[in-house]
C-alpha positions in Angstrom: 2.6 18.6 -14.2 1.9 21.9 -12.5 0.4 20.2 -9.5 2.0 19.1 -6.2 3.4 15.7 -7.3 3.9 16.7 -10.9 6.1 19.6 -10.0 8.2 17.5 -7.7 8.7 14.9 -10.4 9.6 17.6 -13.0 12.2 18.9 -10.6 13.6 15.4 -10.0 14.1 14.7 -13.7 15.5 18.1 -14.4 18.0 17.6 -11.6 19.1 14.4 -13.4 19.6 16.3 -16.7 16.5 15.0 -18.4 14.6 17.1 -20.9 11.1 17.6 -19.5 7.9 18.3 -21.3 4.7 18.8 -19.3 1.1 18.6 -20.2 -0.5 21.6 -18.4 -4.2 22.2 -17.9 -5.1 25.1 -15.6 -1.9 26.4 -14.0 1.4 27.2 -15.4 4.2 25.6 -13.3 6.0 28.0 -11.1 9.8 27.9 -10.4 10.5 25.3 -13.1 13.0 26.6 -15.5 14.0 24.7 -18.7 10.8 22.7 -19.3 8.6 22.7 -22.4 4.8 22.8 -21.9 1.8 21.6 -23.8 -1.6 23.1 -23.1 -4.2 20.4 -22.6 -5.9 17.9 -20.3 -5.8 14.1 -20.1 -9.5 14.2 -20.5 -9.2 15.7 -24.0 -8.6 12.6 -26.1 -7.6 14.4 -29.3 -5.2 16.7 -27.4 -3.5 13.7 -25.8 -3.1 11.8 -29.0 -1.8 14.9 -30.8 0.7 15.6 -28.1 2.1 12.1 -28.2 2.2 12.1 -32.0 3.5 15.6 -32.6 5.9 16.2 -29.6 7.0 12.6 -29.1 8.3 10.0 -28.9 8.9 10.3 -25.2 11.2 7.9 -23.3 8.9 8.0 -20.3 5.5 9.4 -19.3 4.9 10.2 -15.6 1.2 10.4 -15.1 0.6 12.6 -12.0 -2.6 14.1 -13.4 -5.8 13.5 -11.5 -8.3 14.6 -8.9 -7.5 13.6 -5.4 -10.7 14.3 -3.5 -13.1 12.2 -1.5 -16.0 14.6 -2.2 -15.6 15.2 -6.0 -18.4 14.0 -8.2 -18.1 10.5 -9.7 -18.3 11.7 -13.3 -15.5 14.2 -12.8 -13.3 11.7 -11.2 -13.9 9.1 -13.8 -13.3 11.6 -16.6 -9.8 12.6 -15.3 -8.6 9.7 -13.3 -9.8 6.8 -15.5 -10.7 8.1 -19.0 -7.6 10.2 -19.0 -5.5 7.1 -18.4 -7.3 5.3 -21.3 -6.4 8.2 -23.5 -2.8 7.8 -22.6 -2.9 4.1 -23.3 -4.5 4.7 -26.7 -1.8 7.2 -27.5 1.0 4.9 -26.4 -0.3 2.1 -28.6 0.3 4.2 -31.7 3.6 5.8 -30.7 7.1 4.9 -29.8 6.7 6.2 -26.2 8.6 4.1 -23.7 7.3 3.4 -20.2 4.2 4.8 -18.5 4.8 5.5 -14.7 1.3 5.8 -13.3 0.8 7.5 -9.9 -2.1 5.7 -8.2 -2.8 5.5 -4.5 -2.7 3.1 -1.5 -6.5 3.9 -1.4 -6.9 1.2 -4.0 -6.5 -1.4 -1.1 -9.5 0.1 0.7 -9.7 1.7 4.1 -9.4 -0.8 7.0 -6.7 -2.0 9.4 -3.7 -3.4 7.7 -0.6 -5.2 9.0 2.4 -4.4 6.7 0.3 -5.0 3.6 2.4 -5.4 0.5 1.7 -4.8 -3.2 0.0 -8.2 -3.6 -2.9 -7.1 -1.5 -6.1 -7.3 -3.5 -7.6 -4.0 -4.7 -10.8 -3.2 -2.8 -13.1 -0.2 -2.8 -14.6 -1.3 0.5 -15.9 2.2 1.3 -17.7 2.6 -2.0 -16.1 6.0 -2.8 -15.6 7.3 -6.4 -12.0 8.3 -5.8 -10.5 4.8 -5.2 -13.0 3.4 -7.7 -11.4 5.6 -10.4 -7.9 4.7 -9.4 -8.7 0.9 -9.4 -10.2 1.1 -12.9 -7.1 3.1 -14.1 -4.7 0.5 -12.8 -6.8 -2.3 -14.3 -6.8 -0.6 -17.7 -3.0 -0.3 -17.7 -2.3 -3.8 -16.7 -4.8 -5.2 -19.2 -3.7 -3.0 -22.1 0.1 -2.6 -21.9 2.9 -5.1 -21.9 4.8 -5.3 -18.6 7.9 -3.6 -20.0 5.8 -0.5 -20.8 4.4 0.4 -17.4 5.1 0.7 -13.6 2.6 1.8 -11.0 3.3 3.8 -7.8 0.9 3.8 -4.9 1.7 6.7 -2.6 -0.1 7.1 0.6 -0.7 10.5 2.3 1.7 12.7 0.3 3.2 15.6 2.2 6.2 18.0 1.9 7.1 21.2 0.0 4.2 22.6 -1.9 1.4 20.6 -0.2 -1.9 22.3 -0.8 -4.2 19.6 0.5 -3.1 17.4 3.4 -1.4 19.8 5.8 -3.7 22.8 5.1 -6.8 20.7 5.6 -5.5 19.4 9.0 -4.4 22.8 10.0 -7.8 24.3 9.3 -9.4 21.6 11.4 -6.9 22.1 14.3 -7.3 25.8 14.3 -11.0 25.5 15.0 -10.8 22.7 17.4 -10.4 23.2 21.2 -8.6 19.8 21.6 -6.9 17.1 19.7 -9.5 14.7 18.4 -8.8 11.1 17.6 -11.4 8.7 16.1 -12.0 5.0 16.5 -10.5 2.3 18.7 -6.8 3.2 18.1 -6.8 6.4 20.2 -4.4 8.0 17.7 -1.9 5.1 17.8 -2.7 3.9 14.3 -0.3 4.6 11.5 -0.6 7.8 9.5 1.0 6.6 6.2 3.1 9.6 5.2 4.9 9.8 1.8 7.2 12.8 1.4 6.7 14.2 -2.1 10.5 14.0 -2.7 10.3 10.2 -2.1 7.4 10.0 -4.6 9.5 11.9 -7.2 12.5 9.6 -6.6 10.4 6.6 -6.8 9.0 7.9 -10.1 12.5 8.3 -11.5 13.5 4.8 -10.5 10.3 3.3 -11.8 11.0 5.0 -15.1 14.6 4.0 -15.5 15.1 0.6 -13.8 14.6 -2.6 -15.7 13.5 -4.4 -12.6 10.6 -1.9 -12.1 8.9 -2.9 -15.4 5.4 -4.2 -14.8 5.7 -3.7 -11.0 3.7 -1.8 -8.5 5.3 -0.1 -5.5 3.8 1.2 -2.3 5.3 4.6 -1.6 5.6 5.5 2.0 8.3 6.9 4.3 9.8 4.0 6.2 9.5 5.3 9.7 6.1 4.4 11.1 4.4 7.6 12.3 1.1 7.4 14.2 -1.8 9.8 13.8 -1.0 11.2 17.2 2.6 11.7 16.3 1.8 13.6 13.2 -0.9 15.8 14.8 1.4 16.7 17.7 4.2 17.6 15.3 1.8 19.8 13.3 0.7 21.6 16.5 4.2 22.1 17.8 5.5 23.3 14.4 2.6 25.5 13.2 0.3 26.1 16.2 2.7 26.5 19.1 0.1 28.4 21.1 -1.9 25.2 21.2 0.9 22.9 22.6 -0.4 21.0 25.6 -4.1 21.1 24.7 -6.0 18.1 25.8 -7.0 15.2 23.5 -10.2 13.1 23.3 -11.1 10.0 21.3 -14.5 9.6 19.8 -16.0 6.3 18.7 -16.4 6.1 14.9 -20.1 5.2 15.2 -20.9 8.4 16.9 -19.4 10.4 14.0 -20.9 8.5 11.2 -24.0 10.5 10.6 -22.5 14.0 10.7 -19.6 12.8 8.5 -22.1 11.4 6.0 -24.0 14.7 6.0 -20.7 16.5 5.3 -19.9 14.2 2.4 -23.3 14.4 0.8 -23.7 18.1 1.1 -20.1 18.9 0.0 -20.6 16.7 -3.1 -24.0 18.1 -3.9 -22.7 21.7 -3.6 -19.6 20.9 -5.6 -17.3 22.5 -3.0 -13.5 22.1 -3.3 -13.2 21.6 0.5 -15.6 19.8 2.8 -18.2 22.1 4.4 -17.0 20.7 7.7 -14.7 17.9 8.9 -14.5 15.0 8.9 -16.1 13.7 5.8 -17.1 10.0 5.9 -14.1 9.0 3.9 -11.8 11.1 6.0 -13.3 9.5 9.1 -12.5 6.0 7.9 -9.0 7.2 6.9 -8.0 8.6 10.3 -9.7 5.7 12.2 -7.9 2.9 10.3 -4.4 1.5 10.9 -3.0 2.2 7.3 0.1 0.2 7.8 1.5 -0.7 4.4 4.9 -2.4 3.7 7.7 -0.3 2.2 10.0 -3.3 1.8 9.8 -3.5 -2.0 10.5 0.2 -2.6 13.2 0.3 0.0 14.9 -2.6 -1.8 14.8 -0.6 -5.1 16.1 2.6 -3.3 19.0 0.6 -1.7 20.0 -1.1 -5.0 20.3 2.3 -6.7 21.9 4.2 -3.8 18.9 6.4 -3.2 17.9 7.7 0.3 14.5 8.4 1.7 13.7 12.0 2.7 12.3 12.4 6.2 8.5 12.5 6.4 8.4 16.2 7.5 11.4 17.4 5.5 10.4 20.5 3.5 6.8 20.7 4.9 5.7 24.3 4.7 2.5 26.2 4.8 1.8 29.1 2.4 
C-alpha cells in the first residue's frame, strides 16, 4: 500500500470516506493521514492469514502489492506476485472478507502488435519473461479459486502520474544520456504507448470494488486518448528536458538491438540490480517496438455509468 499504485488507491478510498487499512512491507506510506497499517508481506503466509483473521473482516481487498520488473529473478517474482496472491485467496476462504480487486497488467496478453484488443484476448507470455508469467498464474489462481462475486481484475498498462518512480524516471535517464530520440522497430515511433494515469487506476479500483456489475470481470485500464511512443517521448523532452527540444530522431530495427538488449537483461538479472545496467533490456525493447493498442471500451462504460471522468495521461506527472 506504500507503493505507487497502492498509495493512489488509499487516497481514492479515503477521499470517499472509507476506512483504510494497509499491509505495509518496507516503507511507511507518506502523506496518508487517517489510515491503519499492518506490518507484513504478502509472501508471509502466516502474517497474511493473521491479518485477515485478526483485523478483518474487510469489505474489500485491493491487491496492489507486487514486483513490476522485467529483470527481477523468477523466484522473487513468483514469491510475491503469485504465492502472495495464493496466500490472500487462502485467507479469504476462511474469512468474511468481501471482494478482492487484483491489480494485474496488460502484459498478460503478451508483447506484440494489437488492434484494440479487449479483455477476452487470451493470456500469453509470448516473450517468456518471469514478470508476465507471475501475473498470469495469479489471475488463473483467482478465477479458479474464488466465486465471481468475490473478485475483479484490473489490467493497467504503463502506469504514470504523481509519484511515478519507475516509468518516467527510467525514460528520463535514457533520454538524458542519448544524443537523439531513438525509436525501435517498424513503427518509427507511431505505435501506441499505452498510458494509464495512476488516478484512473485508483478510480477503476474503487468501481471494481463497489459495483455489482464488476464482479467476476476483468478491465483493461488505459487512458482513452491514443498516445504514440513518439508523442510521449516528445512530451517528456519538452516538459523535463527543454534544452533537448528539436534534437533529431532515428529508428533502429529491432533485430539490430536484440543481442545488446539480451546482454543487458541477462547481466542485470545475474547481478540482481534494481535498474538495468543499460537500456533497453530485451523486454523493454519488445515493449517499445510493439503497437500495444488495447481497448478501453469496457472500462469507459463503467466510468460513464457511474459518472466518473478519466484523468488526462500526463496529469500530475512529476519527477522528484
